[in-house]
C-alpha positions in Angstrom: 12.1 11.1 7.4 15.2 8.8 8.0 16.1 7.0 11.0 14.4 7.5 14.3 16.2 8.9 17.2 17.4 6.4 19.6 17.5 6.4 23.5 19.6 4.9 26.0 16.6 2.9 27.4 15.6 -0.2 25.2 12.9 0.3 22.7 10.4 -2.2 22.2 10.4 -3.8 18.5 7.1 -2.2 17.0 4.4 -4.6 15.7 4.8 -5.7 12.2 1.9 -4.8 9.7 0.7 -6.4 6.4 -0.6 -3.2 5.0 2.1 -1.2 2.7 2.9 2.3 4.9 3.1 4.1 1.5 -0.4 2.9 0.0 -3.1 2.9 2.8 -6.2 1.1 2.2 -9.6 1.2 4.0 -9.9 -0.9 7.2 -13.3 -2.4 5.9 -13.9 -4.3 3.8 -10.6 -6.3 4.2 -8.8 -5.8 0.9 -7.8 -9.7 0.5 -9.9 -12.7 -0.4 -10.6 -16.1 1.2 -9.6 -19.1 -1.0 -11.3 -22.4 -1.2 -9.1 -25.2 -2.0 -9.5 -27.9 -4.6 -7.5 -31.1 -4.6 -5.5 -31.5 -7.7 -2.6 -34.0 -8.9 0.6 -32.5 -9.5 2.0 -35.1 -11.9 1.3 -33.3 -14.9 0.1 -29.9 -16.0 -3.4 -29.4 -17.0 -2.5 -28.1 -20.6 -3.7 -25.1 -22.5 -7.3 -25.5 -22.6 -6.2 -21.8 -22.7 -7.9 -20.2 -25.6 -10.9 -22.5 -26.4 -12.0 -23.2 -22.8 -14.2 -20.5 -21.1 -12.1 -18.0 -19.1 -13.4 -18.0 -15.4 -12.5 -15.7 -12.7 -12.5 -16.8 -9.1 -13.7 -14.9 -6.0 -11.9 -15.2 -2.8 -8.2 -15.6 -2.2 -6.4 -15.7 1.0 -3.2 -14.0 1.4 -1.4 -15.8 4.6 -1.5 -13.0 6.9 1.5 -11.8 8.9 1.1 -12.2 12.7 1.7 -9.5 15.2 5.4 -9.5 16.5 5.7 -9.9 20.0 8.7 -8.5 22.2 11.9 -10.9 21.9 13.3 -12.2 25.1 16.6 -11.1 26.0 18.3 -14.6 25.1 17.0 -14.6 21.4 18.4 -11.0 20.8 21.7 -12.0 22.3 21.9 -14.8 20.0 21.1 -12.7 17.2 23.8 -10.3 18.0 26.6 -12.9 18.1 25.3 -14.2 14.8 27.8 -13.2 12.0 25.9 -10.6 9.8 25.4 -10.8 6.0 24.9 -8.3 3.5 21.5 -6.6 4.2 18.6 -7.1 1.9 16.1 -4.3 1.3 13.0 -5.4 3.1 9.4 -4.1 3.3 8.9 -1.4 6.0 6.2 -3.8 7.4 8.6 -6.4 8.8 11.2 -6.4 11.5 14.2 -8.1 10.2 15.6 -10.7 12.7 17.2 -13.2 10.5 17.7 -13.3 6.9 16.4 -16.6 6.1 15.6 -20.1 7.4 19.4 -20.9 7.5 19.8 -18.3 10.0 17.0 -19.6 12.0 18.4 -23.2 11.9 22.1 -21.8 12.7 20.7 -20.0 15.8 18.2 -22.4 17.3 19.3 -25.7 15.7 16.9 -28.5 15.4 15.8 -28.5 18.9 12.1 -28.0 20.2 13.4 -24.5 21.2 12.7 -23.5 17.5 9.5 -22.5 18.2 10.8 -19.3 20.3 11.5 -17.9 17.0 7.9 -17.5 16.4 7.7 -14.7 18.9 10.1 -12.8 16.4 8.9 -14.0 13.2 8.8 -11.8 10.1 5.6 -13.7 9.4 6.8 -15.5 6.2 7.0 -18.6 8.1 10.8 -19.5 8.1 10.3 -21.6 11.6 7.9 -24.0 9.5 10.7 -25.0 7.2 10.9 -28.9 6.8 14.8 -29.1 5.3 15.6 -32.0 2.8 17.4 -35.1 4.4 20.9 -34.5 5.3 22.3 -37.8 3.6 22.0 -36.2 0.2 25.0 -36.7 -2.1 27.3 -33.8 -2.8 26.4 -33.7 -6.4 22.9 -33.6 -7.7 21.9 -36.6 -10.0 18.9 -34.6 -11.6 19.3 -30.9 -10.9 16.7 -28.2 -11.5 17.8 -25.6 -14.1 16.2 -22.1 -13.5 14.9 -20.4 -16.1 17.5 -17.9 -17.9 15.5 -14.5 -18.1 16.1 -11.3 -16.1 12.6 -11.5 -14.4 13.6 -14.7 -12.6 17.0 -13.3 -11.7 15.3 -10.4 -10.2 13.6 -12.7 -7.7 16.7 -13.7 -6.1 15.6 -17.1 -5.1 17.9 -19.6 -3.3 16.8 -23.0 -4.0 19.5 -25.1 -2.1 19.7 -28.9 -2.9 16.6 -29.1 -5.0 16.3 -31.8 -7.7 13.4 -32.7 -10.0 13.0 -35.9 -7.8 13.3 -34.2 -4.5 10.0 -35.1 -2.3 7.9 -32.1 -1.3 5.5 -32.3 1.5 2.8 -30.0 2.7 1.9 -28.5 -0.7 -0.3 -25.5 -0.6 -3.8 -26.6 -1.7 -4.8 -25.6 -5.3 -7.2 -22.7 -5.1 -10.7 -23.4 -6.2 -11.8 -21.7 -9.5 -15.2 -19.8 -8.4 -15.6 -17.2 -11.5 -16.7 -18.3 -15.2 -17.2 -16.5 -18.3 -20.0 -17.1 -20.6 -20.4 -15.7 -24.1 -23.3 -13.4 -24.8 -25.6 -13.9 -27.8 -24.8 -10.2 -29.2 -21.9 -9.4 -27.5 -19.6 -6.6 -28.9 -16.2 -4.6 -28.2 -16.5 -2.0 -25.7 -14.9 1.5 -26.4 -11.6 2.7 -25.7 -10.7 4.6 -22.6 -10.4 2.2 -20.2 -8.9 4.5 -17.3 -11.7 7.0 -17.6 -14.2 5.4 -15.1 -14.6 2.1 -13.4 -17.8 -0.1 -14.1 -20.9 0.7 -12.4 -20.5 -2.5 -10.0 -17.6 -0.8 -8.4 -19.5 1.3 -5.9 -18.3 2.9 -2.7 -21.3 2.6 -0.7 -24.9 1.8 -2.6 -26.8 3.3 -4.1 -24.1 5.8 -4.5 -21.8 5.6 -7.3 -18.0 6.5 -7.8 -18.2 10.3 -8.6 -16.3 11.3 -12.4 -14.6 14.5 -10.7 -13.2 16.7 -13.5 -9.5 17.3 -13.0 -9.7 21.2 -12.9 -5.9 21.7 -12.4 -2.6 19.9 -11.3 0.8 21.0 -10.7 4.1 19.5 -9.0 4.8 21.0 -5.4 8.4 19.5 -5.4 11.2 21.0 -7.6 13.9 19.4 -9.4 16.3 17.7 -7.3 13.8 16.4 -4.8 14.1 12.7 -3.8 10.2 12.3 -4.1 7.8 13.9 -6.4 4.7 15.3 -4.9 1.8 16.6 -7.0 -1.1 19.1 -6.1 -4.7 18.2 -7.8 -7.7 20.5 -7.8 -10.9 18.4 -8.3 -14.4 19.9 -9.4 -17.0 18.4 -7.0 -19.5 21.1 -7.8 -22.0 18.3 -9.0 -21.1 15.8 -6.5 -24.6 14.4 -5.6 -26.1 15.0 -2.2 -26.2 12.4 0.3 -28.5 11.8 3.2 -27.6 13.0 6.6 -25.9 16.4 5.4 -22.8 14.8 5.0 -20.1 16.9 3.4 -16.4 17.3 2.9 -14.8 18.4 5.8 -11.6 20.0 7.3 -9.1 16.8 7.7 -11.3 14.8 5.9 -10.3 12.5 3.0 -11.5 11.4 -0.4 -11.1 7.8 -1.8 -9.6 7.5 -5.4 -10.5 4.4 -7.2 -7.4 4.2 -9.3 -6.9 1.8 -12.3 -4.1 -0.3 -13.1 -2.3 1.1 -16.2 -3.4 -0.1 -19.7 0.4 -1.1 -20.0 0.4 -3.5 -16.9 -3.2 -5.0 -18.1 -1.7 -5.6 -21.5 1.4 -7.3 -19.9 -0.8 -9.8 -18.1 -3.0 -10.5 -21.2 0.2 -11.1 -23.2 1.8 -13.5 -20.8 -1.4 -15.6 -20.4 -1.7 -15.8 -24.1 -5.2 -14.1 -24.0 -6.1 -13.3 -27.8 -6.7 -9.7 -28.6 -10.1 -10.2 -29.9 -11.7 -11.3 -26.5 -9.9 -8.8 -24.2 -12.7 -6.2 -24.8 -15.4 -8.4 -25.6 -18.5 -8.2 -23.4 -19.1 -11.3 -21.5 -21.3 -12.9 -18.6 -19.4 -13.1 -15.5 -20.5 -15.4 -13.0 -19.2 -16.1 -9.4 -20.1 -18.7 -7.0 -19.3 -16.7 -3.6 -17.4 -13.8 -2.2 -17.5 -9.9 -2.8 -15.4 -9.8 -5.7 -15.3 -7.9 -8.2 -17.4 -5.5 -6.1 -15.6 -3.8 -3.0 -18.4 -3.0 -0.4 -21.0 -5.4 -2.1 -22.5 -8.6 0.0 -20.8 -12.1 -0.1 -22.9 -13.8 -2.6 -22.9 -15.4 -6.0 -23.1 -12.6 -8.8 -23.7 -12.5 -12.5 -22.4 -9.2 -14.2 -21.9 -8.2 -17.8 -18.6 -6.9 -18.3 -15.2 -7.2 -20.0 -12.2 -9.1 -19.2 -10.3 -5.9 -19.5 -12.4 -4.1 -17.0 -11.8 -6.7 -14.6 -8.1 -6.6 -14.9 -8.1 -2.5 -14.9 -10.5 -2.0 -12.3 -11.0 -4.9 -9.9 -7.9 -7.0 -9.3 -4.7 -5.7 -8.0 -1.6 -7.1 -10.0 1.3 -5.2 -8.3 0.7 -4.1 -4.6 0.7 -7.4 -2.6 3.7 -9.9 -2.1 2.9 -13.4 -3.5 1.0 -16.1 -1.7 1.5 -19.9 -1.7 -2.0 -20.4 -3.4 -0.9 -18.0 -6.1 2.5 -20.0 -6.6 0.7 -23.4 -6.3 -1.5 -22.3 -9.2 1.2 -21.1 -11.4 3.1 -24.5 -10.6 -0.1 -26.5 -11.7 -0.1 -24.9 -15.4 3.8 -24.7 -15.8 4.8 -26.6 -19.0 8.4 -26.8 -18.1 9.1 -29.7 -15.4 11.9 -27.4 -14.0 9.6 -24.3 -13.5 7.0 -26.5 -12.2 9.4 -28.1 -9.5 10.6 -24.6 -8.4 6.9 -23.2 -8.2 5.7 -26.3 -6.1 8.9 -26.0 -4.1 8.0 -22.5 -3.1 4.6 -23.7 -2.3 5.9 -26.6 0.1 7.3 -26.8 3.3 10.7 -27.5 2.1 10.7 -24.1 0.2 9.4 -22.2 3.2 12.7 -20.3 3.7 12.7 -19.3 0.0 9.1 -18.2 0.1 9.8 -16.2 3.2 12.6 -14.2 1.5 10.4 -13.8 -1.6 7.3 -12.5 0.3 9.1 -10.3 2.6 11.7 -8.6 0.0 10.7 -5.9 -2.4 7.3 -6.4 -4.0 6.9 -8.7 -6.7 4.3 -8.1 -9.5 2.0 -10.4 -11.3 3.8 -9.7 -14.7 6.9 -10.2 -13.1 6.1 -13.6 -11.9 4.5 -14.6 -15.2 7.7 -13.3 -17.1 10.0 -15.2 -14.6 8.1 -18.4 -15.4 7.1 -18.2 -19.0 5.8 -21.5 -19.5 3.1 -21.1 -16.8 -0.1 -19.8 -18.5 -3.0 -20.4 -16.1 -6.5 -19.4 -17.5 -7.4 -15.8 -16.9 -10.6 -17.2 -14.7 -8.3 -19.2 -12.4 -5.8 -16.4 -12.0 -8.5 -13.8 -11.1 -9.5 -16.2 -8.2 -6.5 -15.8 -6.2 -5.5 -12.0 -7.0 -6.5 -9.3 -4.1 -9.1 -6.9 -5.0 -8.1 -3.7 -6.2 -9.0 -1.2 -3.4 -9.4 2.5 -3.4 -6.6 4.8 -2.2 -7.5 7.3 0.5 -6.0 10.9 0.4 -6.4 13.6 3.0 -7.7 17.2 1.9 -5.1 19.8 1.8 -7.5 22.8 2.1 -10.4 23.9 4.0 -13.3 22.9 1.5 -15.5 25.2 2.7 -13.6 28.1 1.5 -12.4 26.7 -1.9 -14.5 28.3 -4.8 -13.3 29.5 -8.2 -15.4 31.6 -10.4 -15.9 30.2 -13.9 -17.7 33.3 -15.7 -20.7 33.8 -13.6 -20.8 30.5 -11.9 -18.7 29.4 -8.8 -17.0 26.0 -9.2 -16.3 24.1 -5.8 -13.0 22.4 -5.6 -11.3 20.1 -3.1 -7.7 19.9 -3.1 -5.3 17.0 -2.3 -1.4 16.5 -2.3 -0.3 13.1 -3.7 3.5 11.7 -3.3 4.5 9.4 -6.0 5.6 6.2 -4.7 8.3 4.5 -6.5 9.5 0.9 -6.4 12.3 -1.1 -8.0 11.2 -2.6 -11.2 12.9 -5.5 -12.9 12.5 -4.5 -16.3 12.3 -0.5 -16.2 14.2 0.1 -13.1 11.7 1.9 -11.2 7.6 1.8 -11.3 5.1 4.0 -9.5 2.2 2.8 -7.1 -1.5 2.2 -8.6 -2.8 5.3 -7.0 0.0 7.8 -7.1 1.1 6.3 -10.5 -2.5 7.2 -11.8 -2.7 10.7 -10.8 0.9 11.5 -12.0 0.0 10.4 -15.3 -3.0 12.7 -15.5 -0.9 15.5 -14.1 1.6 15.1 -16.7 -1.1 15.0 -19.5 -2.5 18.0 -18.3 0.8 19.9 -17.9 2.0 18.8 -21.7 -1.4 20.1 -22.9 -0.6 23.5 -21.2 2.7 23.5 -22.5 1.4 23.2 -26.2 -0.8 26.0 -25.7 -4.0 23.8 -25.3 -7.1 24.3 -23.2 -6.8 21.3 -20.3 -10.5 21.0 -20.3 -10.5 19.8 -23.9 -8.7 16.6 -22.5 -11.7 15.7 -20.1 -9.5 14.4 -17.6 -11.3 12.7 -14.7 -10.5 11.2 -11.4 -13.0 8.6 -10.3 -13.6 9.4 -6.4 -15.9 9.5 -3.5 -16.2 11.2 0.0 -14.1 9.1 2.4 -16.1 6.5 4.4 -13.7 6.1 7.2 -14.0 8.0 10.5 -10.8 10.1 9.9 -9.2 10.9 13.2 -7.9 14.4 11.8 -11.4 15.2 10.8 -13.1 13.8 13.9 -10.8 15.7 16.4 -10.4 18.9 14.9 -11.9 21.8 16.9 -12.2 25.6 16.2 -10.5 26.7 19.4 -7.9 26.0 21.7 -4.1 25.7 21.2 -2.8 23.1 18.4 0.4 21.8 17.6 0.6 20.2 14.3 3.4 18.1 13.5 3.8 16.6 9.8 6.7 15.6 7.5 6.6 15.1 3.9 3.1 14.9 2.4 1.7 14.5 5.9 1.8 18.3 6.3 -0.8 18.7 3.7 -4.2 18.5 5.9 -2.8 20.8 8.6 -3.1 23.7 5.6 -6.7 23.2 5.9 -6.7 23.4 9.7 -4.8 26.8 9.6 -7.4 28.0 6.9 -10.1 27.2 9.1 -8.8 28.9 12.0 -8.3 32.1 10.0 -12.1 32.3 9.6 -12.8 32.6 13.4 -9.5 33.7 14.9 -6.0 34.8 14.6 -3.7 32.0 14.4 -0.9 33.8 16.2 -0.4 32.0 19.7 -3.2 29.4 19.0 -1.6 27.3 16.1 1.9 26.1 15.7 3.2 24.0 12.8 6.4 21.7 12.7 6.9 20.9 9.2 9.6 18.2 8.6 11.2 18.3 5.0 14.6 17.2 3.7 15.6 20.5 1.8 13.3 23.4 1.9 14.7 24.6 -1.5 13.1 21.8 -3.2 10.6 19.7 -1.2 8.7 22.3 1.2 5.2 21.9 0.3 2.9 24.8 -0.1 5.4 27.5 0.7 3.7 30.8 0.9 0.4 28.9 0.4 -1.2 28.8 4.2 -3.1 32.2 4.1 -1.3 33.6 6.9 2.2 35.0 8.0 3.9 31.7 8.0 7.0 32.6 10.1 4.8 33.5 12.9 3.0 29.9 13.0 5.4 27.5 11.1 8.5 26.0 11.8 10.5 24.3 9.1 12.8 21.6 10.1 15.2 20.3 7.4 17.2 17.0 7.6 19.6 17.8 5.1 20.3 21.5 5.1 21.0 24.0 7.8 21.1 22.4 11.2 20.2 19.2 9.7 17.5 18.2 12.3 14.6 15.7 12.3 11.4 16.9 13.1 11.3 14.3 16.2 14.3 16.2 17.4 12.6 19.5 16.9 9.7 18.2 19.2 12.2 17.6 22.0 13.7 21.2 21.3 10.2 22.6 21.8 9.5 20.6 25.0 8.0 23.8 26.7 5.5 24.3 23.8 4.5 20.9 23.7 3.9 20.6 27.5 2.1 23.7 27.5 -0.5 22.8 24.5 -1.0 19.2 25.9 -2.2 20.7 29.4 -4.1 23.6 28.1 -7.7 23.7 27.8 -8.9 22.1 24.3 -5.2 21.9 23.7 -4.4 19.3 20.8 -1.1 17.7 19.3 -1.9 16.3 15.7 0.9 14.2 14.0 0.5 13.3 10.3 3.1 11.3 8.0 4.9 7.9 7.6 4.9 5.7 10.5 8.2 4.5 9.5 11.0 6.8 11.1 8.9 9.9 11.5 5.8 8.7 13.2 7.8 6.2 15.7 10.3 9.2 16.3 7.7 11.7 17.1 5.9 9.4 19.4 9.4 8.7 21.2 10.2 12.3 21.3 6.7 12.9 22.9 7.4 10.2 25.7 10.4 12.1 26.4 9.0 15.4 26.7 6.6 13.9 29.2 9.4 12.3 31.4 11.3 15.4 31.5 8.5 17.9 32.0 6.3 15.8 34.0 8.9 14.0 36.0 7.6 10.7 35.0 9.4 7.6 34.1 9.2 5.9 30.8 6.0 3.8 31.6 4.1 6.5 33.3 5.0 9.0 30.2 3.3 6.4 28.0 0.4 5.9 29.9 0.1 9.9 29.7 0.0 10.1 26.1 -2.2 7.0 25.9 -4.8 8.9 28.2 -4.3 11.9 26.0 -5.1 9.9 22.8 -8.2 8.4 24.6 -9.4 12.0 25.6 -8.9 13.1 21.6 -6.1 15.5 22.7 -3.2 13.5 21.0 -4.1 12.4 17.2 -1.8 10.5 15.2 -2.6 9.4 11.6 0.5 7.7 10.2 0.8 5.1 7.6 
C-alpha cells in the first residue's frame, strides 16, 4: 500500500531492519557469514595469478549489521526540521531517513562531542564515524582521482569530495581471508547443462532430507494488464514428497521454502567480469573450506571437502544481488584493482574518510556484484577470494494460498496432490536493463513464462519438465500456528498478503458456514486489474469479503477500512476464540493497520494510547492478534 495514516499524536519512528521487506528469509541460520581478516599491504595490487592460480572460495563474510534505531529526542528532530532539505534519494524501506549524508550530520552537529547523539537516529551506515580530510587543503587538487567512465559507475552516484591519489586514508577495513580453495580432480569432467533445474545435494533444508524437485503442474498470472505489480499463481505437484517423522504435513497458513538459483545470465556476467575461462566454469573440482557453513545452508560450522563446479557454487550458493555492499567486499575489490584511480576510490569507501559515501552507497538502492565489477573493470579478484565475502544464497519462503488437505486433481485414475502459492514479482532498478527481478520471484516468473509460451504454441507443458526445488517450511509460521477451526476471525491483507487467507476460508467451509464467522478485508489498488483470486474462494464472497481500493471508487486504504469497521473489530477481538490476522508488507500497510487497531481500542475501549498498545500486545501474546508482515 502507499503511505500509512497519520495521527495527531506523535508516532514513534519504527526500528530499522537489515532484512529486505519484499524478500523474507529464515531467521535461522543467519543469512550472512563471518569474515576473518588477513593483513595485506595496499601499496600495489596482487596481479593476476587469475587463470593460472587455483580458484579458492571463502567461507564466512560479515556484513556490518544495521543497529536498531532508537527514538530520537525532541532537540534532534527540531534541528532536522530546521535544516534545508535536498532532493530526496530513493532509499531502502528498511532504513529511517534522518540525514542524507555525512555532510548533513556535520552541518547539524558540528564537530563537538555531541555528534555521538546522532547514533540514536543513525541509518546504520555509520556516517557519524566519518573522519574528514584536513581543512587546510588547497582549493585545486594537485593529483586528482579520475573516476571510471562507464554507466555502471555513474549509476552508483558516488560523491568523493576532495579525494586525491595522495590522500591519506585511515581505519581501512581489513582484507578478508581466503578460506576456500579449489583443487583439480584426476579425471574431472564438465557437468551437463540445465543448471537451474536442481541444486547440488549438499544444499539441504534439514538433513537427512533433501530439497524436493516438485514438478510445476500449472502457472498463471493473477493480475491483469495495467497492474503496478505482477502476481502469479503456481500449482506444485507434491504427490511424491517424502514422508517425514512426526507426521509433519502441509497445513493451512503454512509455507514452503523455495531454493531459487541465480540466473545463468547473472552467473555468466560474474564469470565474464572476473575473466574466468569458459573451459573451467563447468569443470568438476574439489572444493575445500577451512571453516563456516558455506556452501551448505543448515550444515555445521566446520571444514568441508566437496566435489562441485564453479558454476554450481555461483548458481546455488552465493547471493550476488540481494545484499548491499560491505566494506570487506569493497576492500577486496580495491586490493585487486589494477588502476590506481579505481584502487583509491575503493579503498576510500573502505576507510573512515569515505564513511559518508559508503553510507550513501549502502542505504541506497541495492547494488549487485555484476554492477560493482562493471563499475570498476580493472578489479578482478580470484573467484575463490570473492566467494569468501559473498552472503549465502538463502531459500525464499512463500505462504500456501489454499487448504492443502483438499487440493487433489485427477490425472487419469490417480489423484495428484497439489500445493498452491501466489508470488508477486519484485522489480528493482537496474543500471543496464532499467529493471531487474528478485532472485526468487524472478526464477518463478521465468518458469511461468516458459509454461505459458508452451501452452500458446499448443505444446504439452509436461514435456518441458519444469521443476521447483522446494521443501516444507521449517519456520514456526504464526499464521499456521494460531489458526483454529472455530471462533470468529477477521482476516486483513493487502496485495499478495491475502493469499494465505484463501486457505483459511476453504478450511472453515469444511466444518461450518463462513457467514457470521469469517470476515475478510482485502486491500488492492484497483480491483479491475490486481484483485487476487476473485471468484476463487469457494464461498459467496460478497458475504465474507470486503474489497478496499486505494485508486478507484472511495479510494480508501485497508487501514482506513479497519477504523471504519471498528465495531466489527472490537466484537471479534473480545469474542471467545476471536482472532484478528494481518498479512502483507510491513511498510505502509502493516504499520498502518497496527496504528488503526490502536485507534479502535482507544475509541471502543475508552483507553489512552499507551493502554491501547498494551491491549493489543496482550492479545498478541494470547494468540488472538497475529501479524505476519515482511
